[in-house]
Rosetta silent file (secondary structure, phi, psi, omega in degrees, C-alpha in Angstrom):
SEQUENCE: MPDSMSEQLQRDMECEGLLECFHGLKQLDKDCYQTLVSADEALTIDEVAERVDRERSTAYRAVQRLLKAGFIQKEQINYEQGGYYHVYMPTDPSQIADDMQRLLNDWYAKMGQLIGEFEDKYEQPERATVKN
SCORE:     score description
SCORE:     0.000 S_00000001
   1 L     0.000  135.442 -178.370  -13.947    9.870    5.057 S_00000001
   2 L   -64.609  152.521  176.284  -10.241   10.233    4.204 S_00000001
   3 L   -66.048  151.575  174.057   -8.252   13.072    5.693 S_00000001
   4 L   -69.234  163.692  179.776   -7.597   16.080    3.479 S_00000001
   5 H   -60.044  -41.950 -179.481   -4.107   16.415    2.038 S_00000001
   6 H   -65.451  -35.544  177.485   -3.268   19.272    4.421 S_00000001
   7 H   -67.972  -39.902  178.291   -4.406   17.165    7.405 S_00000001
   8 H   -63.336  -39.984 -178.756   -2.300   14.223    6.238 S_00000001
   9 H   -70.076  -25.646 -177.884    0.761   16.433    5.892 S_00000001
  10 H   -84.758  -22.662 -177.104    0.301   17.864    9.400 S_00000001
  11 L   -86.168  153.285  177.659   -0.008   14.574   11.265 S_00000001
  12 L   -71.336  140.483  179.566    2.930   12.497   12.393 S_00000001
  13 L  -140.321  140.650  174.023    3.521    9.424   10.260 S_00000001
  14 L  -100.334  166.680 -175.988    5.912    6.518   10.516 S_00000001
  15 L   -59.153  -31.246  177.958    7.261    4.647    7.523 S_00000001
  16 L   -64.884  -21.147  177.081    4.712    1.845    8.108 S_00000001
  17 H   -63.276  -20.359  177.208    2.026    4.458    7.465 S_00000001
  18 H   -63.725  -30.058  178.166    2.987    4.222    3.811 S_00000001
  19 H   -60.429  -41.228  178.842    1.312    0.805    3.701 S_00000001
  20 H   -76.789  -45.224 -175.272   -1.987    2.475    4.504 S_00000001
  21 H   -63.056  -47.553 -176.041   -1.380    5.677    2.569 S_00000001
  22 H   -82.003  -34.491 -170.148   -0.322    4.084   -0.711 S_00000001
  23 H  -124.292   -0.402  178.716   -2.335    0.879   -0.640 S_00000001
  24 L    66.291   27.195 -178.300   -5.140    1.309    1.889 S_00000001
  25 L   -74.209  150.062 -176.831   -3.896   -1.609    3.964 S_00000001
  26 L   -94.217  172.643  179.889   -5.475   -2.275    7.352 S_00000001
  27 H   -58.568  -42.139  178.694   -3.882   -2.872   10.743 S_00000001
  28 H   -61.897  -39.255  177.638   -4.205   -6.639   10.346 S_00000001
  29 H   -59.794  -44.479  178.945   -2.448   -6.407    6.977 S_00000001
  30 H   -63.993  -39.331  178.532    0.398   -4.508    8.625 S_00000001
  31 H   -63.501  -42.982  178.499    0.537   -7.096   11.439 S_00000001
  32 H   -64.362  -41.629  178.723    0.736   -9.936    8.903 S_00000001
  33 H   -61.849  -47.057  179.198    3.433   -8.106    6.972 S_00000001
  34 H   -61.327  -37.877  177.616    5.472   -7.535   10.131 S_00000001
  35 H   -60.742  -45.260 -179.188    5.045  -11.216   11.024 S_00000001
  36 H   -68.864  -36.807  179.094    6.423  -12.274    7.645 S_00000001
  37 H   -66.435  -39.826 -175.989    9.304   -9.783    7.832 S_00000001
  38 H   -83.315   -8.912 -179.670   10.341  -10.954   11.304 S_00000001
  39 L   -74.579  147.856  178.957   10.101  -14.672   10.475 S_00000001
  40 L   -77.369  -18.441 -178.152   13.304  -16.623    9.860 S_00000001
  41 L  -147.421  169.575  177.846   11.705  -18.491    6.956 S_00000001
  42 L   -61.940  147.332 -175.835    8.700  -18.343    4.648 S_00000001
  43 E  -118.536  151.666  172.045    5.386  -19.044    6.429 S_00000001
  44 L   -83.521  168.390  175.921    2.164  -20.817    5.523 S_00000001
  45 H   -59.298  -42.503 -179.979   -1.221  -19.150    5.986 S_00000001
  46 H   -59.604  -40.446  179.746   -1.794  -21.312    9.072 S_00000001
  47 H   -68.413  -40.766  176.811    1.476  -20.099   10.607 S_00000001
  48 H   -61.569  -48.007 -178.975    0.659  -16.459    9.836 S_00000001
  49 H   -57.799  -42.975 -179.949   -2.834  -16.866   11.314 S_00000001
  50 H   -64.171  -42.145 -176.980   -1.436  -18.404   14.492 S_00000001
  51 H   -71.407  -28.655  178.092    1.151  -15.654   14.963 S_00000001
  52 H   -98.427    2.354  176.245   -1.358  -12.816   14.503 S_00000001
  53 L    57.214   53.166  177.839   -3.979  -14.709   16.540 S_00000001
  54 L  -134.648  163.692  175.586   -6.682  -14.660   13.873 S_00000001
  55 L   -64.316  152.976 -179.832   -8.782  -17.203   12.030 S_00000001
  56 H   -56.005  -46.141 -176.811   -7.157  -18.750    8.966 S_00000001
  57 H   -64.461  -35.643  178.607   -9.676  -17.156    6.557 S_00000001
  58 H   -68.124  -45.555  177.625   -9.114  -13.701    8.069 S_00000001
  59 H   -63.910  -37.755  179.639   -5.328  -14.027    7.791 S_00000001
  60 H   -59.935  -44.946  179.489   -5.739  -15.357    4.250 S_00000001
  61 H   -62.661  -40.874  178.191   -7.622  -12.212    3.171 S_00000001
  62 H   -63.665  -43.732  179.593   -4.916   -9.995    4.695 S_00000001
  63 H   -64.146  -37.382  177.483   -2.182  -11.972    2.946 S_00000001
  64 H   -64.115  -39.129  176.918   -4.060  -11.668   -0.356 S_00000001
  65 H   -64.668  -39.431  177.592   -4.169   -7.883    0.035 S_00000001
  66 H   -65.094  -40.270  176.611   -0.412   -7.880    0.714 S_00000001
  67 H   -61.154  -47.932 -178.885    0.178  -10.025   -2.380 S_00000001
  68 H   -60.248  -38.086  179.870   -1.928   -7.703   -4.520 S_00000001
  69 H   -76.978  -12.511  179.420   -0.002   -4.679   -3.232 S_00000001
  70 L    86.667   12.000 -177.863    3.313   -6.403   -3.999 S_00000001
  71 L   -81.847  -21.079  178.641    4.560   -6.435   -0.408 S_00000001
  72 E  -135.563  167.145  178.458    4.919  -10.204   -0.238 S_00000001
  73 E  -125.458  155.300 -179.626    5.544  -13.117   -2.585 S_00000001
  74 E  -117.875  139.389  176.741    4.039  -16.573   -2.747 S_00000001
  75 E  -128.740  137.689  178.193    5.910  -19.784   -3.480 S_00000001
  76 E   -92.057  129.383  176.467    4.399  -23.201   -4.186 S_00000001
  77 E  -110.969  125.115 -178.243    5.955  -26.169   -2.378 S_00000001
  78 E   -96.246  136.065  172.358    5.196  -29.588   -3.883 S_00000001
  79 L   -79.201  146.819  178.819    4.861  -32.745   -1.826 S_00000001
  80 L   -62.717  -37.181 -177.811    6.721  -35.779   -3.213 S_00000001
  81 L   -84.233    4.474 -179.434    3.581  -37.921   -3.033 S_00000001
  82 L   109.829  155.767 -178.034    1.527  -35.269   -4.836 S_00000001
  83 L    90.376  173.179 -177.865   -0.234  -32.103   -3.776 S_00000001
  84 E  -159.458  169.469  171.951    1.227  -28.793   -2.753 S_00000001
  85 E  -145.881  167.027 -178.904    0.982  -25.874   -0.349 S_00000001
  86 E  -113.030  146.616  171.610    2.002  -22.227   -0.462 S_00000001
  87 E  -123.760  156.135 -174.584    4.421  -20.271    1.657 S_00000001
  88 E  -127.141  141.982  178.826    4.734  -16.489    1.839 S_00000001
  89 E  -143.976  155.369 -178.980    7.727  -14.224    2.281 S_00000001
  90 E   -69.024  148.221  172.355    8.296  -10.449    2.149 S_00000001
  91 L   -75.801  153.242  178.614    9.338   -8.792   -1.101 S_00000001
  92 L   -55.402  125.940 -177.937   12.727   -7.068   -1.148 S_00000001
  93 H   -56.352  -32.791  179.223   12.218   -3.665    0.562 S_00000001
  94 H   -67.698  -32.999  176.621   14.126   -1.831   -2.192 S_00000001
  95 H   -68.520  -41.806  177.629   11.658   -3.170   -4.784 S_00000001
  96 H   -62.708  -44.199  179.492    8.717   -2.034   -2.631 S_00000001
  97 H   -61.904  -41.848  178.004   10.339    1.393   -2.189 S_00000001
  98 H   -62.121  -41.994  178.636   10.878    1.695   -5.960 S_00000001
  99 H   -63.400  -44.076  178.713    7.210    0.807   -6.566 S_00000001
 100 H   -64.901  -37.819  178.124    6.041    3.381   -4.008 S_00000001
 101 H   -63.848  -40.486  177.215    8.318    6.008   -5.580 S_00000001
 102 H   -63.605  -43.553  177.240    6.783    5.296   -9.007 S_00000001
 103 H   -59.649  -43.852  179.403    3.282    5.603   -7.529 S_00000001
 104 H   -63.158  -43.914  178.802    4.246    8.895   -5.897 S_00000001
 105 H   -62.848  -42.478  177.276    5.735   10.251   -9.129 S_00000001
 106 H   -62.378  -43.805 -179.864    2.599    9.249  -11.069 S_00000001
 107 H   -63.223  -43.739 -179.219    0.396   10.857   -8.422 S_00000001
 108 H   -61.572  -44.088  179.086    2.496   14.036   -8.444 S_00000001
 109 H   -63.228  -42.461  179.586    2.268   14.306  -12.242 S_00000001
 110 H   -64.389  -43.230  178.969   -1.502   13.756  -12.120 S_00000001
 111 H   -63.681  -39.762  176.722   -1.970   16.391   -9.400 S_00000001
 112 H   -60.593  -41.717  177.842    0.112   18.872  -11.428 S_00000001
 113 H   -63.513  -45.518 -179.799   -2.115   18.235  -14.438 S_00000001
 114 H   -64.766  -36.973  177.155   -5.289   18.684  -12.362 S_00000001
 115 H   -64.116  -42.954  176.384   -3.984   21.933  -10.850 S_00000001
 116 H   -60.941  -42.249  177.304   -3.300   23.225  -14.350 S_00000001
 117 H   -63.826  -39.580  177.629   -6.822   22.227  -15.435 S_00000001
 118 H   -60.591  -48.354 -178.426   -8.254   23.985  -12.356 S_00000001
 119 H   -60.889  -44.600  179.332   -6.358   27.162  -13.168 S_00000001
 120 H   -62.998  -40.495 -176.125   -7.488   27.097  -16.818 S_00000001
 121 H   -69.676  -39.346 -172.433  -11.107   26.452  -15.875 S_00000001
 122 H  -106.780    4.253  179.146  -11.433   29.121  -13.197 S_00000001
 123 L   -65.546  131.703 -179.960   -9.047   31.787  -14.442 S_00000001
 124 L   -87.088  135.653  175.630  -10.825   35.124  -14.677 S_00000001
 125 L   -63.447  152.999  178.419  -10.346   37.152  -17.845 S_00000001
 126 L   -55.883  129.469  179.486   -8.528   40.430  -17.343 S_00000001
 127 L   -88.059  134.204  178.043  -11.078   42.937  -16.108 S_00000001
 128 L   -68.446  139.876  178.565  -11.156   46.235  -17.858 S_00000001
 129 L   -73.907  138.636 -178.724  -10.366   49.105  -15.560 S_00000001
 130 L   -87.396  127.229  179.130  -13.360   51.332  -14.879 S_00000001
 131 L  -101.856  134.826  178.162  -12.778   55.003  -15.689 S_00000001
 132 L  -113.552    0.000    0.000  -14.712   57.651  -13.794 S_00000001
Protein backbone atom coordinates (compact mmCIF):
# COMPACT_ATOMS: atom_id res chain seq x y z
CA MET A 1 0.00 0.00 0.00
CA PRO A 2 1.41 3.43 -0.91
CA ASP A 3 2.58 5.75 1.82
CA SER A 4 0.24 8.56 2.84
CA MET A 5 1.11 12.04 1.62
CA SER A 6 2.25 13.11 5.10
CA GLU A 7 4.53 10.04 5.33
CA GLN A 8 6.01 10.78 1.91
CA LEU A 9 6.72 14.38 2.89
CA GLN A 10 8.45 13.30 6.12
CA ARG A 11 10.85 10.78 4.61
CA ASP A 12 14.15 11.68 3.02
CA MET A 13 14.10 11.54 -0.76
CA GLU A 14 16.76 11.96 -3.40
CA CYS A 15 16.08 13.33 -6.86
CA GLU A 16 16.06 9.76 -8.28
CA GLY A 17 13.06 9.13 -6.04
CA LEU A 18 11.06 11.21 -8.49
CA LEU A 19 11.29 8.33 -10.96
CA GLU A 20 9.32 6.19 -8.53
CA CYS A 21 7.09 8.94 -7.19
CA PHE A 22 5.92 10.32 -10.54
CA HIS A 23 6.00 7.19 -12.67
CA GLY A 24 6.03 4.18 -10.35
CA LEU A 25 9.35 2.97 -11.74
CA LYS A 26 11.12 0.08 -10.04
CA GLN A 27 14.72 -0.27 -8.90
CA LEU A 28 15.65 -2.15 -12.08
CA ASP A 29 14.15 0.68 -14.14
CA LYS A 30 16.30 3.16 -12.23
CA ASP A 31 19.38 0.96 -12.73
CA CYS A 32 18.72 0.77 -16.49
CA TYR A 33 18.21 4.53 -16.64
CA GLN A 34 21.46 5.16 -14.78
CA THR A 35 23.24 2.74 -17.13
CA LEU A 36 21.99 4.66 -20.17
CA VAL A 37 22.88 8.03 -18.62
CA SER A 38 26.42 6.94 -17.78
CA ALA A 39 27.08 5.32 -21.18
CA ASP A 40 29.22 7.18 -23.71
CA GLU A 41 26.89 6.19 -26.54
CA ALA A 42 23.42 4.79 -27.16
CA LEU A 43 23.04 1.14 -26.07
CA THR A 44 21.17 -1.88 -27.38
CA ILE A 45 18.91 -3.96 -25.14
CA ASP A 46 21.61 -6.64 -25.00
CA GLU A 47 24.17 -4.09 -23.79
CA VAL A 48 21.78 -2.72 -21.15
CA ALA A 49 20.97 -6.26 -19.96
CA GLU A 50 24.65 -7.12 -19.66
CA ARG A 51 25.47 -3.97 -17.69
CA VAL A 52 22.62 -4.44 -15.20
CA ASP A 53 23.27 -8.20 -15.05
CA ARG A 54 19.75 -9.27 -16.01
CA GLU A 55 18.15 -11.39 -18.68
CA ARG A 56 17.46 -9.63 -21.98
CA SER A 57 13.66 -9.92 -21.58
CA THR A 58 13.79 -8.45 -18.07
CA ALA A 59 15.91 -5.50 -19.22
CA TYR A 60 13.61 -5.05 -22.22
CA ARG A 61 10.56 -4.64 -19.95
CA ALA A 62 12.41 -2.06 -17.83
CA VAL A 63 13.48 -0.14 -20.94
CA GLN A 64 9.88 -0.19 -22.21
CA ARG A 65 8.69 1.36 -18.94
CA LEU A 66 11.37 4.06 -19.28
CA LEU A 67 10.28 4.73 -22.86
CA LYS A 68 6.64 5.00 -21.82
CA ALA A 69 7.56 7.44 -19.04
CA GLY A 70 9.58 9.55 -21.49
CA PHE A 71 12.91 9.11 -19.71
CA ILE A 72 14.65 7.55 -22.70
CA GLN A 73 14.41 7.60 -26.48
CA LYS A 74 14.71 4.85 -29.06
CA GLU A 75 16.46 5.11 -32.40
CA GLN A 76 16.35 2.58 -35.24
CA ILE A 77 19.67 1.70 -36.88
CA ASN A 78 19.42 0.09 -40.33
CA TYR A 79 21.88 -2.47 -41.62
CA GLU A 80 23.10 -1.88 -45.19
CA GLN A 81 22.20 -5.44 -46.20
CA GLY A 82 18.71 -5.10 -44.71
CA GLY A 83 17.27 -5.42 -41.23
CA TYR A 84 17.62 -3.11 -38.29
CA TYR A 85 18.13 -2.88 -34.54
CA HIS A 86 17.28 -0.32 -31.88
CA VAL A 87 19.48 1.68 -29.57
CA TYR A 88 18.39 3.63 -26.51
CA MET A 89 19.61 6.89 -25.02
CA PRO A 90 18.43 9.16 -22.19
CA THR A 91 16.07 12.04 -22.91
CA ASP A 92 17.37 15.55 -22.21
CA PRO A 93 17.04 16.08 -18.42
CA SER A 94 15.48 19.53 -18.89
CA GLN A 95 12.67 17.97 -20.96
CA ILE A 96 12.09 15.34 -18.26
CA ALA A 97 12.07 18.05 -15.58
CA ASP A 98 9.55 20.10 -17.58
CA ASP A 99 7.31 17.03 -17.94
CA MET A 100 7.51 16.31 -14.20
CA GLN A 101 6.72 19.96 -13.43
CA ARG A 102 3.62 19.76 -15.65
CA LEU A 103 2.53 16.56 -13.89
CA LEU A 104 3.04 18.23 -10.51
CA ASN A 105 1.07 21.31 -11.56
CA ASP A 106 -1.78 19.13 -12.86
CA TRP A 107 -1.75 17.11 -9.63
CA TYR A 108 -1.73 20.27 -7.52
CA ALA A 109 -4.71 21.70 -9.41
CA LYS A 110 -6.61 18.42 -9.06
CA MET A 111 -5.90 18.22 -5.31
CA GLY A 112 -7.08 21.83 -4.88
CA GLN A 113 -10.32 20.96 -6.67
CA LEU A 114 -10.83 17.84 -4.52
CA ILE A 115 -10.19 19.81 -1.32
CA GLY A 116 -12.80 22.33 -2.40
CA GLU A 117 -15.27 19.51 -3.14
CA PHE A 118 -14.53 17.99 0.29
CA GLU A 119 -15.20 21.30 2.01
CA ASP A 120 -18.47 21.82 0.09
CA LYS A 121 -19.66 18.29 0.81
CA TYR A 122 -18.91 18.23 4.53
CA GLU A 123 -19.41 21.85 5.50
CA GLN A 124 -21.86 22.11 8.37
CA PRO A 125 -24.63 24.69 8.10
CA GLU A 126 -24.43 27.47 10.66
CA ARG A 127 -25.96 26.15 13.86
CA ALA A 128 -28.50 28.33 15.52
CA THR A 129 -27.45 29.40 18.97
CA VAL A 130 -29.54 27.81 21.71
CA LYS A 131 -31.15 30.31 24.08
CA ASN A 132 -31.90 29.28 27.64
